[in-house]
C-alpha positions in Angstrom: -11.6 19.5 9.6 -14.7 19.1 11.4 -15.5 21.6 14.1 -15.9 21.5 17.6 -18.8 22.8 17.9 -20.2 20.1 14.9 -18.3 17.3 16.8 -20.9 18.6 19.4 -23.6 18.3 17.7 -22.8 15.0 16.4 -21.9 13.3 19.4 -25.1 13.8 20.4 -27.3 13.0 17.2 -28.2 9.1 17.3 -29.6 9.1 13.9 -26.6 10.1 11.7 -24.9 7.7 9.3 -22.1 10.0 9.2 -21.8 8.9 13.3 -19.6 6.2 15.2 -19.7 6.2 18.6 -17.0 3.4 20.3 -17.2 3.3 24.2 -13.1 1.9 23.3 -11.3 -0.5 20.8 -12.2 -3.3 22.4 -13.1 -4.0 19.1 -11.0 -2.7 15.9 -12.7 -4.5 12.8 -15.9 -2.4 14.0 -13.6 0.9 13.7 -11.9 -0.4 10.7 -15.4 -1.5 9.0 -16.6 2.1 9.9 -13.6 3.6 8.8 -14.6 1.7 5.4 -18.4 2.7 5.3 -17.3 6.2 5.8 -14.5 6.5 3.1 -17.5 4.7 0.7 -19.7 8.0 1.5 -22.1 6.2 -0.2 -25.0 8.6 0.8 -23.0 11.1 -1.1 -22.8 13.5 2.1 -19.5 14.3 0.7 -18.4 15.4 4.3 -16.4 13.4 6.7 -17.8 10.5 8.7 -16.7 11.1 12.2 -16.1 7.8 15.2 -15.9 9.0 18.5 -14.0 6.8 20.9 -14.7 7.8 24.2 -18.5 8.0 23.9 -21.2 5.2 24.6 -24.2 4.8 22.2 -26.3 6.9 24.0 -23.4 10.2 23.6 -22.6 9.6 27.3 -19.0 9.9 28.3 -17.6 6.2 28.2 -14.3 7.4 31.3 -12.1 6.2 28.4 -8.3 7.3 28.8 -7.3 8.9 25.7 -3.8 7.8 25.0 -0.6 8.1 23.1 -0.3 4.8 22.9 -4.7 4.9 21.4 -4.7 7.5 19.4 -1.2 5.8 17.6 -3.4 2.3 16.8 -6.5 4.7 15.6 -4.0 6.6 12.9 -2.3 2.8 12.6 -5.6 1.2 10.9 -5.1 4.0 7.7 -1.9 1.9 6.5 -2.3 -1.9 7.9 -3.0 -2.5 4.2 -6.3 -4.2 5.6 -9.2 -0.9 4.0 -8.0 -0.7 0.2 -7.6 1.9 -1.2 -6.0 3.5 1.9 -8.8 5.7 3.0 -8.0 9.5 4.1 -8.6 10.2 7.7 -7.2 12.3 10.9 -7.0 11.4 13.9 -6.7 13.7 17.3 -7.8 14.4 21.4 -10.8 16.6 21.4 -13.0 18.0 23.9 -16.8 17.2 23.8 -19.4 18.4 25.7 -15.4 18.8 27.8 -15.0 15.1 28.0 -11.8 13.9 25.8 -12.2 11.3 23.4 -10.3 10.3 20.7 -12.4 11.8 17.5 -11.1 10.0 14.0 -12.2 11.9 11.0 -12.6 10.1 7.5 -12.9 11.9 4.4 -14.8 10.5 1.0 -12.6 8.7 -0.9 -11.3 9.9 -4.4 -11.0 6.4 -6.0 -13.9 4.2 -4.0 -14.9 1.3 -4.0 -13.2 0.9 -0.5 -12.4 -2.2 0.9 -11.4 -3.3 4.4 -10.4 -7.7 3.3 -11.8 -7.7 0.1 -15.2 -6.5 0.9 -17.2 -3.2 0.3 -18.8 -1.8 3.4 -21.1 1.0 3.1 -23.8 2.7 5.4 -27.0 4.0 4.2 -28.8 5.9 7.4 -29.7 2.6 9.8 -28.2 -0.1 7.4 -25.3 -1.2 7.3 -24.0 -3.7 4.7 -21.6 -5.5 2.4 -22.2 -3.3 -0.9 -24.6 -5.1 -3.6 -22.9 -5.3 -7.0 -25.5 -2.0 -8.4 -24.3 -0.2 -5.2 -20.5 -1.2 -6.1 -21.3 -0.1 -9.6 -23.1 3.5 -8.3 -19.7 4.2 -5.9 -17.7 3.4 -9.4 -19.6 6.3 -10.8 -18.6 8.4 -7.9 -14.5 8.6 -9.2 -13.2 11.9 -9.3 -10.8 11.5 -13.1 -9.5 14.9 -12.2 -7.2 14.1 -9.2 -6.0 10.5 -10.5 -2.9 9.4 -9.7 -0.6 8.4 -12.9 -1.3 4.8 -12.3 -5.3 5.5 -12.5 -4.8 7.1 -15.4 -6.0 5.6 -18.7 -4.4 4.5 -21.5 -6.4 5.6 -24.0 -5.5 3.2 -26.5 -5.4 -0.1 -24.0 -8.2 -2.5 -24.4 -9.3 -5.4 -22.3 -6.9 -7.6 -24.7 -3.9 -6.0 -23.5 -4.0 -7.8 -19.9 -3.7 -11.2 -18.9 -7.2 -12.2 -18.2 -5.7 -15.6 -17.0 -3.3 -14.0 -14.8 -5.9 -11.8 -13.2 -8.9 -14.5 -12.9 -5.7 -16.8 -11.3 -3.9 -15.3 -9.8 -5.1 -11.9 -7.8 -8.8 -12.2 -7.9 -8.3 -14.6 -4.9 -5.5 -12.5 -3.1 -7.9 -9.3 -3.6 -11.2 -10.4 -3.2 -12.7 -12.2 0.4 -13.3 -15.8 -0.8 -16.7 -15.7 0.0 -17.6 -12.9 -2.0 -15.5 -14.7 -4.5 -17.8 -17.5 -4.1 -20.9 -15.6 -4.9 -19.3 -13.8 -7.4 -21.8 -13.4 -10.7 -20.1 -10.3 -12.9 -18.3 -10.7 -15.9 -14.8 -10.9 -16.5 -14.7 -6.5 -17.4 -17.2 -5.9 -14.0 -14.1 -7.7 -12.2 -11.6 -5.3 -13.8 -13.4 -2.1 -13.7 -14.2 -2.7 -9.3 -11.3 -3.7 -8.3 -10.3 -0.1 -9.7 -8.0 -1.8 -12.9 -10.7 -0.1 -15.8 -12.3 3.5 -16.6 -16.2 3.2 -16.2 -15.9 3.0 -20.3 -14.0 0.3 -20.4 -10.1 1.6 -20.5 -7.8 -0.2 -18.7 -5.2 2.1 -16.4 -1.9 2.0 -16.5 -1.8 0.5 -13.4 -3.6 -2.2 -14.9 -0.5 -2.5 -17.9 1.6 -2.7 -15.0 -0.2 -5.3 -12.7 -1.5 -7.1 -15.4 -0.2 -6.4 -18.7 0.0 -8.0 -21.7 3.8 -6.5 -22.7 4.0 -4.0 -19.5 7.2 -2.4 -21.3 5.3 -1.9 -25.0 3.0 0.8 -22.7 6.0 2.0 -20.2 9.3 1.5 -21.2 10.9 1.5 -17.9 8.8 -0.9 -16.1 11.5 -3.1 -15.5 14.1 -3.9 -13.1 18.0 -4.2 -14.1 20.3 -6.5 -12.2 23.3 -6.0 -13.2 26.4 -8.0 -10.6 29.7 -7.6 -10.5 33.5 -8.7 -10.1 34.5 -5.7 -8.0 33.0 -2.8 -6.1 32.7 -0.2 -9.6 30.6 -0.3 -12.5 33.4 -0.7 -14.7 34.4 -3.7 -13.4 33.7 -6.8 -15.1 30.3 -8.2 -15.2 29.4 -11.5 -13.3 26.3 -11.9 -15.2 22.8 -9.1 -15.3 19.2 -10.1 -15.6 16.8 -7.8 -17.1 13.0 -8.9 -15.0 10.4 -7.8 -16.6 6.5 -8.8 -16.9 3.2 -8.2 -15.5 3.9 -7.5 -11.7 3.0 -11.0 -9.4 6.0 -12.4 -12.0 8.3 -9.8 -12.5 8.3 -10.2 -8.5 8.4 -13.5 -8.0 11.5 -14.0 -10.3 13.3 -11.6 -7.8 13.0 -13.4 -5.2 14.3 -16.2 -6.9 17.0 -13.9 -8.5 18.3 -12.6 -5.1 18.0 -15.9 -3.1 19.9 -17.5 -5.7 22.6 -15.0 -5.5 22.9 -15.0 -1.4 26.4 -16.7 0.2 26.3 -17.7 3.0 30.0 -17.7 5.6 30.5 -20.5 8.4 31.5 -19.6 11.5 32.2 -22.0 14.0 31.2 -21.4 17.7 32.0 -24.1 19.6 32.6 -28.2 18.3 30.3 -29.3 16.4 28.2 -25.8 16.6 28.0 -23.8 13.8 26.5 -20.7 12.5 26.0 -19.4 9.4 25.3 -16.4 8.6 24.3 -14.9 4.7 25.9 -11.8 3.5 22.4 -9.5 3.2 19.4 -11.1 4.7 16.8 -11.5 1.5 14.1 -10.3 3.8 16.2 -7.0 3.2 17.0 -6.5 -0.6 13.2 -7.7 -0.8 11.6 -5.2 0.8 14.0 -2.6 -0.4 13.7 -3.6 -4.3 9.7 -3.7 -3.6 10.4 -0.4 -2.0 11.9 0.4 -5.1 8.7 -0.7 -7.3 6.6 0.7 -5.6 7.4 4.3 -5.2 9.2 4.6 -8.4 7.3 7.3 -11.6 7.0 5.7 -14.1 5.5 9.5 -15.8 8.0 10.3 -18.3 10.7 8.4 -18.1 11.8 5.1 -19.3 14.5 4.1 -16.8 14.4 1.2 -15.0 14.6 0.0 -10.8 18.4 -0.3 -11.2 20.3 -3.7 -8.8 24.0 -3.3 -9.0 25.4 -5.4 -6.8 29.0 -4.8 -6.0 31.6 -7.1 -4.2 31.6 -5.2 -1.5 27.4 -3.2 -1.7 24.7 -3.5 -3.3 22.9 -0.2 -4.5 19.1 0.0 -5.9 18.1 2.8 -7.7 14.2 3.9 -7.9 13.5 6.6 -10.9 11.6 9.6 -9.3 12.6 11.5 -6.5 10.3 11.6 -2.6 6.7 12.2 -3.3 4.3 13.7 -1.6 4.6 14.6 1.8 8.0 12.7 1.8 10.6 15.0 1.8 14.8 14.7 1.1 14.7 15.9 4.2 12.3 13.4 6.1 13.0 10.0 3.4 13.2 6.8 6.2 11.9 8.4 9.4 9.5 6.1 10.7 6.0 7.1 10.4 6.6 9.3 7.5 5.3 8.0 3.9 3.2 8.5 0.6 2.3 6.8 -2.8 2.8 7.9 -6.1 1.1 5.1 -7.0 -1.5 3.8 -4.7 -3.1 1.6 -7.5 0.6 -0.5 -7.6 0.9 -0.1 -3.7 -2.7 -1.6 -3.7 -2.0 -4.7 -5.8 1.4 -5.5 -4.1 -0.4 -5.5 -0.7 -3.2 -8.2 -2.1 -0.8 -10.2 -3.9 1.2 -10.8 0.2 4.2 -8.6 -1.3 3.3 -6.0 0.8 2.0 -7.1 4.7 2.3 -3.4 6.3 2.6 0.1 4.8 5.7 2.1 5.6 7.4 -0.3 7.5 9.8 -0.7 4.5 12.9 0.9 5.5 12.6 0.1 9.2 11.9 -3.7 8.6 15.0 -4.0 6.0 17.4 -1.6 8.4 16.6 -4.3 11.4 17.2 -7.2 9.8 20.6 -6.2 8.8 21.1 -5.0 12.3 20.5 -8.7 13.3 21.9 -10.1 11.2 25.4 -8.1 11.3 25.6 -5.8 8.5 26.5 -2.4 8.4 23.4 0.4 8.4 21.6 1.5 5.1 22.2 4.0 3.4 19.9 6.3 2.1 20.4 8.7 -0.9 17.1 10.6 -1.9 17.6 13.4 -4.7 14.8 15.2 -6.5 14.6 12.7 -9.1 15.8 9.1 -8.0 16.3 7.6 -4.5 18.9 5.7 -4.1 20.1 3.0 -1.3 22.9 1.3 -0.3 22.6 -2.3 1.2 26.8 -2.7 2.6 27.8 -7.0 2.9 28.9 -8.6 6.1 32.0 -8.4 7.6 
């Protein structure tokens, strides 16, 4: 963390490319752009960039009231899904020369290039711009392999031939890269895969690439599928109505899952007063989608052959994800608002780009809200050290 003395110096230094000053959050995209620039750390300062909200361009105090709402709005910019991979940053209320300001510290990313809405923003000295291909290449070379998550680790025997290039070009690229950037693209397929974090610097696909775009994902990760079992009763020993193994590259798997969930939802009709009727699903499909997608996103793929399991009983749905809580999420705070972490940041980034996650950290709250609105009992969360179980109860 930057000390008070360093902050005071940076606040006065109008030449530094580690500093951004904003009088308010009237233009939040400018603040997001600065976060992206500092996370990419193109000059290689290896120190955090600082955004002062409440200071004028000349360093003067802007008389901004630093409220909890302001602090929360700034902090929310980290996880709203527009900046990927997720930046590391802190937001605090600090005193600078006796004046209260909001201070955002943004740390250099371990996995550049970082994108805002599909564009790689950098700043070097007075220059603030979208990175050129050469600058993106330099950012890629800065990755620190020693701190890679499992989904960013290379699958050493894999090659580009193991990835579905057609799916990448047809579905993933248009979702992950801004249209104008894509229209001006002159890169090879390999360069495109690398720029989106799916290949190492020496051209080897990582496990995230195989999960998202692998031609045969389970050949590399045997547990990378969803097992859905629909039962006639309330016990695992009851007769099976039907079962499906849902596998394939991530976009196909999630699309097929949505289709199957829609097909299994039942509607009940309440006659309120003639001729009006209200139709209630036994489960709101959004709630099942959110919990199932969370299970795919946050599960562990390493050292297990277990799939995500969805057991659909006559009175409840149980969704089980391999791997317990991760990082700052514990069994004690699991499901608490604002507490989230990412075991598989590349998979999370892909799900956000593909539109299956609109905003990070809201899956459980959203599921709770739509269940309540539909008349279902609350979610039951059962986190353990090696697995997470979520139970949705049928609407009475």
